[in-house]
C-alpha positions in Angstrom: -87.2 178.6 -39.9 -83.8 177.4 -38.8 -85.5 174.9 -36.3 -87.9 173.5 -39.0 -84.7 173.0 -41.2 -82.4 171.3 -38.6 -85.3 169.3 -37.4 -86.1 168.3 -40.9 -82.1 167.2 -41.5 -82.5 165.2 -38.2 -85.2 163.1 -39.1 -83.6 162.9 -42.9 -80.2 161.5 -41.0 -82.4 159.2 -38.9 -84.1 157.9 -42.1 -80.8 157.1 -43.8 -79.1 155.7 -40.8 -82.3 153.0 -40.3 -81.9 152.5 -44.4 -78.6 151.6 -44.3 -79.4 149.3 -41.2 -81.8 147.5 -42.5 -79.7 147.1 -46.0 -76.5 145.8 -43.9 -78.9 143.2 -42.1 -80.1 141.9 -45.3 -76.4 141.4 -45.9 -75.5 139.9 -42.7 -78.6 136.9 -43.5 -75.9 135.8 -46.4 -72.6 136.2 -44.6 -70.8 133.4 -42.7 -67.8 134.2 -40.5 -65.1 131.2 -40.5 -62.5 131.7 -37.8 -59.5 129.1 -37.4 -58.5 128.6 -34.1 -56.7 126.3 -31.8 -58.6 123.7 -29.9 -57.9 120.8 -27.6 -60.0 117.7 -27.6 -63.8 117.7 -27.6 -63.5 120.5 -29.6 -63.0 123.3 -26.5 -61.0 126.1 -27.7 -57.3 127.0 -26.0 -58.6 130.6 -26.0 -62.0 132.3 -26.7 -63.6 134.1 -29.2 -65.3 137.4 -28.4 -67.5 140.1 -30.5 -64.1 141.9 -31.0 -62.7 138.8 -32.7 -66.0 138.7 -35.1 -66.0 142.0 -36.1 -62.3 142.0 -36.6 -63.2 139.1 -39.2 -66.2 140.8 -41.0 -63.9 143.6 -41.4 -60.9 141.8 -43.1 -63.4 139.1 -45.0 -66.3 141.4 -46.1 -65.1 145.1 -45.6 -67.8 145.5 -43.0 -67.2 147.7 -40.2 -69.6 147.2 -37.5 -69.3 148.3 -33.8 -68.2 145.4 -31.3 -70.9 146.9 -29.0 -73.6 145.9 -31.6 -72.7 141.9 -31.9 -75.2 140.1 -29.2 -72.7 137.8 -27.3 -73.8 136.6 -24.0 -70.6 135.1 -23.5 -67.2 134.3 -25.4 -67.5 131.5 -27.5 -65.2 128.4 -26.2 -66.2 125.8 -28.5 -66.0 124.9 -32.0 -69.0 124.6 -34.0 -71.7 126.6 -35.4 -73.1 129.7 -33.9 -76.2 132.0 -35.0 -75.2 135.5 -33.5 -77.5 139.1 -33.4 -76.3 142.3 -34.4 -78.2 145.0 -33.4 -77.7 147.6 -35.8 -80.1 150.1 -35.1 -82.9 150.7 -32.4 -85.3 148.5 -33.8 -83.1 146.6 -36.6 -81.4 143.7 -35.7 -79.3 141.2 -38.4 -78.4 137.7 -37.8 -74.9 136.3 -38.4 -73.4 133.0 -38.8 -70.3 132.1 -37.6 -68.5 128.9 -37.8 -65.5 128.2 -35.4 -62.9 125.6 -37.1 -60.1 124.2 -35.3 -56.7 124.8 -37.1 
């Protein structure tokens, strides 16, 4: 009896997490994260923008707390412009996020 209840509770938890991930994926579609940073000529950045920078900005501007490990950034962003970034929210759920890097 106890095991059955525990398995049900676990399944319910997974269902909730999945529903939450899908909801978050929907929200991310409409979000544009704008990060202003110093850049040199040709729009090359003096530093680089990492998944941590993107997550910090998401939290600050949109109150969304997303683990930086979930943001798929093959390499840090080193130039100004618009980028579409994948966010793995749950094993089968990914969202896409628009990020715009602007020179200060």
